[in-house]
Phi, psi and omega in degrees: 000138176264097184071185179072188180214161179257128182239126177282129176226156177285127180302319182299315181295318182294319179295318180298313181296316182293322182290323177296318176300317179296316183296317179294326178294319179293318182294312186276325190254005185212310197261334187250142180278157174277135184298337186282316181244357177070017184247147168273162183308318184295320180291321179296320182291322177298311183295318181294317180297317180293320178297316182294329180277358177082020180276064181278166181296335182266008177254162179296155174297158177226150182305136180299329180299324180293314180297316179297317179299318178298315180298313182295318183291319187266320193231336191227085184282062178231186183296144180290336180294317179297320180294317180295320177300319180292320177295318180300315183298324181288348178260352185272120182283354175260000175252319180248139178291329177227086183307138184263343180241134176266103185265145179236112184125195183272107178251030179091177182213170178292346176280356182089009178295137181287153176289161174295160179300151184298340180284345180260324183278161178230159184206157170204170181290142172284154182306321184288338178295332179295336178287334174290329185259354184302139179073008181294334181282353183262029177056039181277342179225161179279148173245150178227158178295150176283190188296331181251002176081002182270341183232165175244139180227150181286143176290324180208156178267156179301326174050075184283000167227155186286081186297326184298320179279326183290312182260350181066187180194152176215141179184150178244119178261204178262112179081002179201163181212158175234145178206089184256122182286154174287158181224169179283128184304311183297319180294317180294317180295323175299320178294321178296316179297319177297319179294324178298319180282332182226080185298343181274003184301140175262169180303324179298323178293319184287339179290351173287339179256314177273099188287338183154178178301151177228093187282146179299333181270005179076239179075190186232129171267124182264123178075164182240354182299323183297305183281340172297315176299318181296317182290331182267333183238345183095354180221145179180171178233126183253131178269121183240133183235144177293155175273115184234148175225157180251122180238159176254124183280169183295336181274006178092344178283160177255157181215154176259126181247124179259123181247342179217137181249154171304152183304134175068017175270129182278117184297319181295315179293327177296317179296321178295322180295318179295318178298321179296319180295326178291317182296324181275000175086008181276342173236089187279339184263006177266126183265323184197159176232125181230141177255107181259018183294147177204165180295329181277316184273342186080199182286138177202093175262118187256124178249105181283133179256156178286157181299133178087356181289146174274110187294329180291322178296316178299316180300317179295324177294321178296319177299323185284322190255352183230176178277015167299336169231123187226167177246138176246108181281116183269126171228105187270068183256130177209173182271125175241111185055037178082003181245129180291131180219140174272121189244148169273179187297317181294320179295318181296317179289324178299315177294325178295316181295321176301318179298317179294324177296320178295317181297311182293323178296314180293323177296319180296319177298318180298313181294325177296313179297319179297317180293318179295319178297314179296320178296326176298320179290316180300317178300321178296317178296321178295322177299317180296321179290326176293333181237046190300312181298318180294322179295314179299319180297319179296316182293318180292333182270003181263146180289321182210179183296326181295317180292319179299318179300313181297316181295321178296317180296320182285311187288324186249007179055052179259156172278169180296320180300313179297317180298319178297317181292329176293317179295329181273354185293124178287162184296333181294342179283356182272359181285163178296324180297317178298320179297315181299322179295319179294319179296319177294319178297319179298319178297316180292323179293322177298317178296319178296318180296316179300316179299313183293322177294323177296324176298313184293333181276343186234102178303329180296324179291323176300313180297323179294322177297317179299313179301314182296317182289323182286330176292330174295321178296319178300315181298327185275325190240348183293148176217165185299156177297140178260324184273129176277149176246121181227156178288138173281146180303332182269356181289136178266334184273086183294330185295349177305328183261007179261125179296136178278111185229148174286133181221167174252128176254128176243133180235124179270162181297332178279357176098019176270131185243137184220137175249130180229152173297144184296339182288350182288348184246146179222153181285143173230158180285166179300135179086004179289166182273341176084186176235156182282122184268333182198146171269096185256157172291157184303325183277359181248148176219158177288129186254332184205144176210134181202165177261146179205193175235159185295346182265353184279164171272147165248122174263116177265116179252127189259169179300336179270007176082022177257159180231132175237149180233142183216142173288144182301320182291347175280347175281122183299139175286136182231161175287168187299324185265000181285154179286329184103196182250134175299132187304326182294344179267000176279156183300124175084000181255126182228067176284139183219163177059224181268014177292135183234151171285116187253338179205148178230129179251127175270121191227132175275311179203166180269088188273144171293152178080008179238155188225156167260124180253121186256150172223140179248167184296331181267015172091010177276146176229152179209145180234128181225140181300133185303316182301342178294346181257004180275088182213139178287348180292144182265150177068041177294149174286120181267327182204147178266107185273142175282158180306133178083357182257162175209157180285137179243336180192159179219140177233149176266123184224174174260006177085000186235020186263178170262139180259139177235124174248139180233135182258168182298330181269014173086009175280152179217142178228140179235130178212165180290134177295335179296343176286349177254103183288151178298138180229167178287174181300313189264059176231161185268339181094195182229169182289128178259321183211131177273130188244155169292161185301326184257019180248164178206154177279131179241346184221137171240125178228161175236140190293333184289349183275004177173188184247352186220157169260118182253123185228155180220139181267175180302327182267012173088017177270124183235160176203162174244131179231130180301139179299333181295341177285349179257104184293146176285119180246181174278157178294143175095006179271181180273343178086191181234170178295124179254335180202118180287127185247142176226178177296327180291323183275331187077178179288174182283130180271323182180169179201163174204160178270125183203207178213168182292343185276359182246168177256168176215155172264132172247128188241133179259166181293342178271005176092007179279133177242129177233140178257127185233136172284129182300331181296339179280352179263134185293141177267117184222179182283176183300324188278358182283157178266351175089184181238163181298124180252322179219131176272106186275152178293157180298132181086351180255163176222163172283131183243341182197158169216155182209139179288151172273128181288127187294333183289346177224065186301130178278146178245000000 
């Protein structure tokens, strides 16, 4: 050995250390994209090199070999084949949802044909690629030296649109891999804007905007469980199926025509696979496979069937044995601060938004400094013009520029920069017009500086700028979704394909249920005649009406204390005057005999820490944990009723509220819900209110749902009373007067806890529904009889009222 020393090391330790170093190099420097711009180093270097070389969309194409050579020489000292392959993929409209390179020539095909050699093809940046690089000159990202220290390259691109989700990414590192599907630009931008406005958004919230993957080759995604798992956990498996149709040929035979393939499926190899299955006898009913695809007609793979073949059976066999149906394994792995992390949808968008906040903040600081520097110079020039004769005298009396600079700085208190610009000022700037231009520029610069400082002081304004700019990108580049989303035959969650819409649910006392569009109702003033809501039989009246969404559960609680559940979208939609569907005819509901639907609960999910609070006609109350009712079984026992008693109402609570019971004779009692301990489903409960022999409980309310008790009598007299007027008592008392009743007012029809800011429906026994603003009803004390709220028809009475839910305001 010439110098140095020999050190003994364990081979096992050395191999382990070296392999770890190698694996981290592959992970960070080659195989995984950065969460901020969605690019791997090679793609980032290609885009930056092409941008630096002036290969803009408005410039002529340039040989791909030149672009590859620049990248290899300046930034990526690896083989030119790998660089060219990366450039080619960015130009393929069947690989990227938004291609970043505009290629001219043969860049390959969905059949797996290789691209032409780089010396033949030409390339330049695609218009949307400029959005990845926009503002890079404004010091928005950090730069580092290249491999030899002669050039500077960006660590990450500004990426003014979420490229990682739009174009996806795939790569195999050491011990890990990433496989992120492409998405629709418009949908992703909508999700980003929503996240900017609501930073606490979860993946579930963002899935209202990001409907699912949107592959450049179109096709059909079957079911939503796969990408729902991916969006919520970062991993999932998506079932993708080709778009196929069945046609009849001129010879009378039928054929299957494939017009769209699953993402990354090679059409030529697919045709070979089908032919191989025919040869081996596994597809006996296929006569021939022909590729009629063309640039004008698009993809058209024709599978000719034998005479008498069942095309649907053949199609199912093709789905099973070929890539006409394929799986896309989603692994949303990317680099976060140089560390590989599996992210859900909300985290991925969150990191992108953080990056945009940093980019816009840095750009604003850059523009502020630039404006302040320019304003400093303009102020110096204005000083010179204000003292023009003295400035000329100083300059003429100086031996050289250095002396003139010093005298100007001393005499007029100028900076060196200002003095230099005065010395460089041409004589044409001494005109009055030039002065006016400088004064106008100074005014505009001051306004610009104030605006930029305002941005930096207010994070909300920064977020607003990001939203505005990214929506401009959507307007310019977004296009319709290509990939269809359909339910898988095996999917149990049918509501995935049901649009979530606000609707009005009406339930009659006889158990007829009706779903109507929310637009069917309109507000009327106090004392109005209303609109006819349903053509009901004389013995039937509307018992309940409320707003909900088509994705919610409806819990039907019956007079016998049973509970049935139905999805809102399973309730048939009916016209305004239709009776609706009898509850017993809804899926899973089996009401029989004299059993009636007595209460309906609108429920999003069965949450822990929430309870169902029951009240019976004889004054019993019971509280049971909500999850105890989460069962697919129909007709669960909700409460154990005593002989002669029946269920009158149920409320959803957190177990810590005040309970209010109101009787038919206008008595009301208020007590702490904590006095009602949680019980099991099949229990009777405890005494909530002691009643007179001829009285009964008609209303159950909870204090947290408003500030007032709003009540209406049979003859339409209503009032609002502050809840503070109802003292908190112990459970089991007789209560206090809640509504003074007379022969003119009639008995109490109903009441609810609410506020003056909401509306309510008042329902008569003849089926008339009127919507009234609570603010139109007079606020009075407990002992008042109220004012006329609804003019009922002769022989009819008010039978029910219900608040309009504010989250789905009716128009």
